[in-house]
C-alpha positions in Angstrom: 62.7 70.0 11.7 59.6 71.4 13.5 57.1 68.8 14.7 53.5 68.8 13.2 51.2 71.3 14.6 48.8 68.4 15.6 51.1 67.7 18.3 51.0 71.2 19.9 47.9 70.2 22.3 49.1 66.7 23.0 51.6 65.9 25.7 53.6 62.7 26.3 51.3 60.2 28.2 51.5 60.6 31.9 52.5 56.9 32.6 55.1 57.2 29.9 56.9 59.9 32.0 56.0 58.9 35.5 57.0 55.3 35.3 60.6 56.4 34.1 60.6 58.2 37.4 59.5 55.2 39.2 61.8 52.8 37.4 64.8 55.1 38.4 64.0 55.3 42.0 63.5 51.3 42.0 67.0 51.3 40.4 68.5 53.3 43.3 67.4 50.5 45.6 64.1 52.2 46.7 62.1 49.1 46.3 59.1 51.1 45.0 55.6 49.3 45.3 53.9 50.3 42.1 50.1 50.5 42.6 49.6 53.0 39.8 49.0 51.2 36.4 46.4 48.6 35.3 48.5 46.0 33.8 47.4 42.6 35.0 50.1 40.7 36.7 48.2 37.4 36.9 48.6 34.6 34.0 46.4 34.3 31.2 44.4 31.3 30.7 46.8 28.1 30.4 44.6 26.9 27.5 45.3 30.2 25.6 49.2 30.1 26.1 49.2 26.3 25.0 47.0 27.1 21.9 49.2 30.0 21.0 52.4 27.9 21.5 50.9 25.2 19.3 49.8 27.5 16.5 53.4 28.8 16.2 54.2 25.7 14.0 51.4 26.2 11.6 52.6 26.6 8.0 50.9 30.0 7.7 51.5 31.1 11.2 54.0 33.7 10.3 52.4 35.1 7.1 50.2 38.2 6.8 46.6 37.7 8.0 43.2 38.9 6.9 42.6 42.5 8.0 39.4 41.4 9.5 41.1 38.5 11.3 40.4 34.7 10.7 36.7 33.8 10.5 37.0 31.5 13.4 38.2 34.3 15.6 35.3 36.6 14.6 32.9 33.6 15.3 34.4 33.2 18.8 33.9 36.9 19.4 30.3 36.5 18.4 29.8 33.4 20.6 31.3 35.2 23.5 29.2 38.1 23.1 26.1 35.9 22.8 26.9 33.9 25.9 28.1 36.8 28.2 26.2 39.7 27.1 23.1 38.2 25.3 24.1 40.2 22.2 23.8 38.6 18.6 26.5 39.8 16.2 27.0 38.8 12.7 30.8 37.7 12.7 31.1 38.5 9.0 30.2 42.2 9.1 29.5 43.4 12.6 32.8 42.6 14.3 36.3 43.9 13.6 39.5 42.5 15.5 41.9 45.1 16.7 45.5 45.2 17.9 44.3 46.3 21.3 41.3 48.4 21.9 43.3 51.6 22.2 44.0 51.3 18.4 40.4 51.4 18.0 40.0 54.9 19.5 42.3 56.3 16.8 40.6 54.3 14.0 37.0 55.4 15.0 38.2 59.0 15.5 39.9 59.1 12.1 36.9 57.2 10.4 34.2 59.5 11.6 35.6 62.8 12.7 36.5 66.0 10.6 38.4 69.1 11.5 36.1 71.1 13.8 33.7 68.5 14.8 33.1 68.4 18.5 33.7 65.1 20.7 32.0 64.7 24.1 34.5 63.3 26.5 34.0 62.2 30.1 35.6 64.2 32.9 37.0 62.2 34.5 38.0 59.7 31.9 40.6 57.8 29.9 43.1 60.5 28.7 43.4 58.9 25.3 40.1 60.1 24.1 41.0 63.8 24.3 44.5 63.2 22.9 43.3 61.3 19.9 40.5 64.0 19.4 43.3 66.7 19.4 45.4 64.7 17.0 42.7 64.4 14.3 41.9 68.1 14.6 38.6 67.8 16.2 37.5 69.8 19.3 37.2 68.2 22.8 33.9 68.9 24.9 34.3 67.7 28.5 31.1 66.5 29.9 31.0 66.4 33.9 31.0 63.2 35.8 30.7 63.9 39.5 30.3 61.7 42.6 26.9 63.5 43.4 25.4 62.0 40.2 27.2 58.6 40.7 29.7 59.4 38.0 26.9 59.2 35.3 26.4 61.7 32.4 23.7 64.2 33.0 22.2 63.8 29.6 19.2 66.4 30.5 21.8 69.1 31.0 23.7 68.2 27.9 20.5 68.3 25.7 20.3 71.8 26.8 23.5 72.9 25.3 24.2 73.4 21.6 25.0 69.9 20.2 25.0 70.8 16.5 28.7 70.3 16.0 28.9 67.3 18.2 29.5 64.0 16.2 30.7 61.5 18.7 30.5 60.8 22.5 32.8 58.5 24.4 31.4 56.5 27.3 33.2 53.9 29.5 31.2 51.6 31.7 32.1 50.1 33.9 33.9 53.4 34.2 37.8 53.9 34.6 38.9 55.4 36.9 35.9 55.3 39.2 34.6 51.7 38.6 30.9 52.9 38.3 28.8 50.5 36.6 26.1 51.4 34.1 22.5 49.9 34.3 20.5 48.9 31.2 18.3 52.0 31.8 21.6 54.2 31.6 22.5 52.5 28.2 19.0 53.0 26.9 19.1 56.7 27.9 22.5 57.0 26.0 21.2 55.3 22.8 18.1 57.6 22.7 20.3 60.6 23.3 22.5 59.5 20.3 19.4 59.0 18.0 17.9 62.3 18.9 20.9 64.3 18.4 22.7 62.3 15.5 25.7 61.5 17.8 27.7 58.1 17.6 28.0 56.8 20.9 31.0 54.7 21.6 31.3 52.5 24.7 34.7 51.5 25.8 34.0 48.3 27.8 37.2 46.4 28.9 36.3 46.0 32.5 32.9 44.4 32.5 34.0 41.1 33.9 36.3 42.2 36.8 34.4 42.3 40.1 31.1 42.4 38.3 28.5 39.7 38.4 26.4 41.4 35.7 28.4 42.2 32.5 26.5 44.5 30.3 27.1 45.7 26.6 25.5 48.8 25.1 24.7 46.7 22.2 22.3 44.7 24.3 19.8 47.9 24.0 17.3 47.8 21.4 18.2 50.0 18.4 21.7 50.5 19.7 23.4 49.2 16.3 21.8 52.5 14.6 23.9 54.8 16.7 26.3 53.0 18.9 29.7 51.1 18.7 31.5 49.1 21.3 35.2 48.4 22.0 36.2 45.5 24.0 39.5 43.7 24.7 40.9 40.6 26.3 43.7 42.6 28.2 41.9 42.9 31.5 39.5 40.1 31.1 42.0 37.3 30.5 45.3 39.0 31.6 46.6 39.3 28.1 47.4 43.2 27.9 50.7 42.3 26.2 49.0 40.2 23.4 47.1 43.3 22.1 43.9 41.6 21.4 40.8 43.7 21.0 37.6 44.3 18.9 35.2 46.9 17.7 31.5 45.7 17.3 28.6 47.6 15.7 26.7 47.9 12.6 28.1 46.7 9.1 28.2 50.1 7.8 30.2 51.6 10.7 32.5 48.5 10.8 33.1 49.0 7.1 34.2 52.7 7.6 36.6 51.8 10.4 37.9 49.0 8.3 38.7 51.5 5.5 40.9 53.2 7.9 42.5 50.3 9.5 43.4 48.6 6.4 45.5 51.4 5.4 47.4 51.7 8.6 48.3 48.2 9.8 48.0 44.4 8.7 46.1 41.5 10.3 46.7 40.2 13.7 49.4 37.4 14.2 47.6 34.1 13.6 48.7 32.3 17.0 47.4 35.2 19.0 44.1 34.9 17.3 44.1 31.1 18.1 45.2 31.9 21.7 42.4 34.3 21.9 39.9 31.8 20.7 41.0 29.4 23.4 40.7 32.1 26.1 37.0 33.1 25.1 36.0 29.4 24.9 34.7 28.1 28.3 35.7 31.3 30.0 33.5 31.2 32.9 35.5 29.2 35.2 38.7 31.2 34.7 36.6 34.5 35.3 35.2 33.0 38.5 38.7 32.1 39.9 40.1 35.4 38.8 37.7 37.5 40.7 38.1 35.5 43.8 41.7 36.9 43.7 40.7 40.4 42.8 38.2 40.6 45.7 41.0 39.7 48.2 43.3 42.3 46.6 40.4 44.8 46.8 40.0 44.3 50.5 43.8 45.0 51.0 43.6 48.1 48.6 40.4 49.5 50.3 42.3 49.2 53.7 45.4 51.0 52.3 42.9 53.9 51.0 41.5 54.0 54.6 44.7 54.1 56.1 45.8 57.1 53.9 42.7 58.9 55.1 40.8 58.4 51.8 37.3 57.3 51.4 37.0 54.5 48.7 34.0 54.4 46.3 32.0 51.2 47.0 29.9 49.0 44.7 32.2 49.3 41.6 33.7 47.2 39.1 37.1 47.0 37.6 40.7 46.9 38.5 41.0 49.9 40.7 40.0 51.4 43.9 39.0 55.2 43.5 39.2 57.0 46.8 38.4 60.7 47.8 41.2 62.3 49.8 39.5 63.5 53.0 42.2 65.7 54.1 41.9 68.2 51.1 45.4 67.7 50.0 45.9 68.0 46.3 45.9 64.7 44.4 49.4 65.1 42.9 50.8 66.4 46.1 49.7 63.3 47.9 50.8 61.0 45.1 54.3 62.5 45.2 54.6 62.5 48.9 53.6 58.7 49.0 56.2 58.0 46.3 59.2 59.8 47.9 58.6 59.2 51.5 57.1 55.7 51.4 58.1 54.3 48.1 54.5 53.7 47.1 53.1 54.7 43.8 49.4 55.4 43.1 47.7 57.4 40.4 46.6 61.1 40.9 43.1 61.7 39.9 43.9 64.8 38.1 45.4 62.7 35.0 41.9 61.8 34.1 40.6 65.4 34.1 39.9 68.4 36.4 36.9 66.4 38.2 39.7 63.9 39.3 41.0 66.4 41.8 41.0 65.3 45.3 40.9 61.5 44.4 43.5 58.8 44.0 43.4 55.6 42.1 45.0 52.3 43.6 45.6 49.5 41.2 44.7 45.8 41.9 47.4 44.6 39.5 49.8 43.8 42.4 50.1 40.9 44.7 48.3 40.6 48.0 51.8 40.6 49.5 52.6 43.9 47.7 49.4 45.6 48.9 49.9 44.2 52.4 53.6 45.7 52.4 52.2 49.1 51.3 49.7 49.1 54.1 52.4 48.0 56.6 54.3 50.9 55.6 51.6 53.5 56.2 50.7 51.7 59.4 54.2 51.6 60.7 54.6 55.3 60.0 51.3 56.1 61.9 52.6 54.0 64.9 55.9 56.0 64.8 53.9 59.4 65.0 51.7 58.1 67.9 54.8 57.0 69.9 56.4 60.5 69.4 
C-alpha cells in the first residue's frame, strides 16, 4: 500500500529521529547530557497536581467532556488573560481549549486553508508550521527573520511582494528558537498588515512568561480580534507539557470555524486535567516568579557553555533556550554531531528551524544546573588538555 501523496513533502520530525540516536548512545553507557529539547523538567504547581488527583474521584471524571471544555475552565483562561495580558475575552465564545497548542496548528490550518492557498512561515521558526501547511495542500512561503533585523519580520518588504494568494501568517513571539520578544508596536504593525492584505495572523505564544517581565498578547492590540488568533498553552508556563493543555483565542466567528474541525476529530479534554489547569492558572504569579529564578540561574550556565563553545549568545531574550551564533563558521549540524559523539552533549542545530538557522545552535534550559555545569566542565576540561599539549 502506497502512502498518501500528502506525505511526500513531509519528513519525520527531527527530534523523533534524533532522540532515538541519543537514547541509543545513552543505553551504551555514554551518559549523554541532553540539552536539545524544550521539555520542562521542573514540577508543575503542587496545587495543580493535588486538584487533578482529587478530581479523579469525581463521578463524571472519566466520561466524555464537552468539546469546548467545561465552562469553569474557559472562565479560568479568560481570567488569566485578563490578569496577565490585560485582554478581555468572552469565555463562552472567544476561547477554545485544545489538547496542546500543537493540535491547534493543524485545526487552524484545516479550518481556513484550501489547496493552493499560501502561508507565510517564519524562517527560522517552528518546523510544524511548514509540515502542517504541506499536509493540508497549501503552499509554504518563507519570510526571513535575520539577526540584523532583531529576528522580526520586514513587513514593508513583504508588502512589496504578491500577497494575493496568502491567507494565513504564522508569527511566534517570544520567538522560538531565538527568544526575541515582540513589542506592542510590532503587534500593531502585524495587525495592520493582516487587515490591509486580508491575512489571518496567528501568534503562537507559549513562552511569554519564561524569563520575561512583560508578557504580551497580540490580542491586546486594538482591532486584533478582526484579523488575529492566538495559540497558548500551559506546557512551558507551568511545566505541564505532558498534560497537553492549550487553547486558541480569537473572535467568535473564527473560534466557531475551528470548533467545526476539532469536534469532528477528537473529544473534550479529560476533566481532571481541566480542573488541574484551573488550579495552575489561579494565583500563578508566585509560582512564575520562583520558576524564573531557577531559569535565570540555568541561563547563566547555558550562556557560559555557549561561550566555551566559541559561540555568541543572543541577549535580552525570553523563553527556554539560548540561541547562539557559531563564531568559527562551522556548519550547525557538524558542530552538533561533534559535540554529541566527542563529548556526549546534545544541543540542537539551528538548521532544523530553517535555512536562516544555519550558523547557530540552540541550548535548552530544560536541564538541571548540575547537568549544565557538567557539560561546561567537559568542554573546559578538553580545552585544558589541548592547552597542556
